[in-house]
N, C-alpha and C positions, 0 to 999 in steps of 0.2 A: 504494500500500500504506500502511496506517495505520502511522505511525512509532512508535506506542505499543506495537506488537507486538514490537519489537526487544528484544534482551537489554539489561537495565538494569545489568548488573554493572559496577562501577567499572573504569576502565582505568589501566594503569600507563604512565608516561612512560619512554621508552627512555633508559637511561643507558649511556654508552660513553666510554672514554678516547680513542677514535678521533675525530679532529676533522675529517677530510676523507677523500677517496678513498684507499683502502688503498694503501700504497706498493708492495705486491707484486701488485696487481690485474692490471696489464698482463702481467707475466711469467706469472702463473698462467693467465690466459685464453688467452694465446698458446700455452702448453704444451698446454692441454686441446683447443684447436682443431686442433692438429697430431697428436694421438694418438687412438687408439680406446679406449673404456672397456670393459675385458674382464671385468668382474664377471659371474659367472653370473646368469641370470634365473630366478627361481623358478617352479615350475609353477603355484602359487597365483595369481601375478600374470599369468602367461600365460593361464590359464583365464579369469580375470576380464576381461582385455583382450579376448579373443576374444568373450566374451559381450557386451561393450559394442559391439564392432564390428558384431555381428549386429543390433543395435537401431537402427543409423543409418538414418534415413528421409528425409534431405535431402542435397542435393549438397554444400552448404557444411558444414564441421565447425568447431566452436569448442571449445577446451579451457578448462575452469575448473580450473586446477591448484592443488590444496590447497583444495578447496571447503568444508571444514569440515562444517557441518550442512546444506549444500545449498541454503540460502536464495539465495545468489548465483547458483547454477546455474539455479534456477527463474526468478529475475528475468531472467537473460540469455536464457533460452529464450523468455520472454514478450516481451522486447524485440527478439528476432531470430527472428521466425517463419519466415524462409526458411532457417534454419540448424539443425543438430542440435548440441546442447550436451552435452558430457560432463563431469560433475563428478567429479574424482578426489581421494580422500583415503584415507590409510592407517588412520584411526581408526574402528573399528566404533562406539565410543561416540559420536563426533561425528555420524556418518552416521545413527545410530539416532534422532537428534532431527529428522531431515528431515521426518517426517510433520507436525510441529507448526510448520513454517517455510515454509509455502506462501502465507501471507497470506490474504486474503479470497476469492481466486479459487479455484474448484473445480479441483484439480490434474488431474482427468480431462479438462479442456478443453485441456490442454497436452500434446501428444504428441511434442514435439521435444527431449526431453532424457532423460538417465539419470544415475544416480549409481553410482559404482563404487568398491568398496573395493580398493585396490591401493597398493603402494609406488610413489610417483610416479616415482622414478628408473627402475624397471623399465618402467613403463607408457610413459613418454616414449621410452625406447629401443626398445621394441617398435613403437611407432607410427612412429618414425623409420626403423627397419629395413624397415617395410612401405611406406615411401615416402608416408605420409600427408602431404597438403599442407593445412595449416590455413587457415581464413579469418581467424580471430582466436585469440589466446592470452592468457588472463588469469592474472595472478598477483596476487591481491587480499590484501594485508596478510599476506604470508608471514612466518614467524618470521625476524626480521632477523639473528639471531645476532650481536649487536653487539660481542662481544669480538673484539679484533683477531686472535687466534689461530684464530678460527672462520671465516675468510674462505671456505674451501672448502665450508662448509656453506650458504652463501648460494647461491641458484640461479645467479647470474651468475658465481660463482667455483667452481662444482661441475664435476666431470668430465662431467656430463650436459649442460652448456651447449652442447656441440657438437651434440647431438641437438635441443636446443631451437631452435637456429639452423636446422638442417636442416628442421624441421617448418614453419618460416616463418609466414606470416600477419602480421596487424597485432598487435604486442605492446602490451599495456596492463598496467602495474604500478601498484599503489596501495600507499602505505606511509605510516606516521606517522613514519618516520625518513628525512629528506631525503637523507642520505648513501647509503641503500640505493638510492633512485631514481637518484641521480647515478652511483653505481657501475654500475648496470645500463645506463645510457646509455653510459658509457665502454666497457663490455664489448661492447655492440652495435656501437659504433663500430669496435672492433678487428675485428669480423666484417664490417665494411663496411655496416652498417645505421645510418641516421640516426634520431634520436629527439629528443623535447623533454620537458623536465621542467618542470612548473608547479604552483603551489599550487592546490588545489581550492577551489571555491566551492560551499557547500552551503546557499545561501539558501532553496532550495525543499525541502530535506531529502529529496532523491531518493537515498537510500542503496541500495547494492547488497547489502551484507552487514551482519551484526551488528557486526563489527569497525569498519566505517566509521561506523555510527551511534554506537557507544560512544565511539570516539576523538573524534569531532566534538563530542559532547555534553560531553565532559570538557575541552573547550577546546584540544585539540591541533591543530596545523596538520597538514593532510593533503596528500600529494604524489602527483602522477600523472605517469607516464611514458607517452608514446604514440609509437610508431614512425611514421615518415613515408615 
């Protein structure tokens, strides 16, 4: 894909008073793994989840959680032709940009993905309740919620983390905040899953998402977590 087609908006550097893994991370994750998240699931999210499930046409399933404008979902589908990729985002405005983010390849040639508007917390719980077993699960540049008091808004500190674990698959997290990736590693470890965090190399400019291109071009270090 031509890297010039990516969003050119300047990126911000994450600022946080937190200097390392959150001191309450272990207790928070342990509590969430031991309890069930009882928040009611909306009909809107259930209907959109059911619609996405009906479109699956491959045995392997990949989730692109928080897919934004859908560019990453399309890229993942193109790179994983033997899997069906579901991109989930709650923002209608972001998803409305998906038609302009397919790159140079005709999107009609790619039949193994769909984009879904849904609250990700509800969507992941529905999939977990259905016993979906993922092949891979991507969290690409999620909102890091860098303020210390917002730990439970980070995916690895959220009550839905138990469902994320139950969905399984190979986890891949990319972030421009190293602490986020390190915390996700610790959280996976508490659940008995090993992973590695490393700095990404973008010499060939093979970006998956607009965020990745934007952060790299602004000189920020990018970090990748991969479960093993």
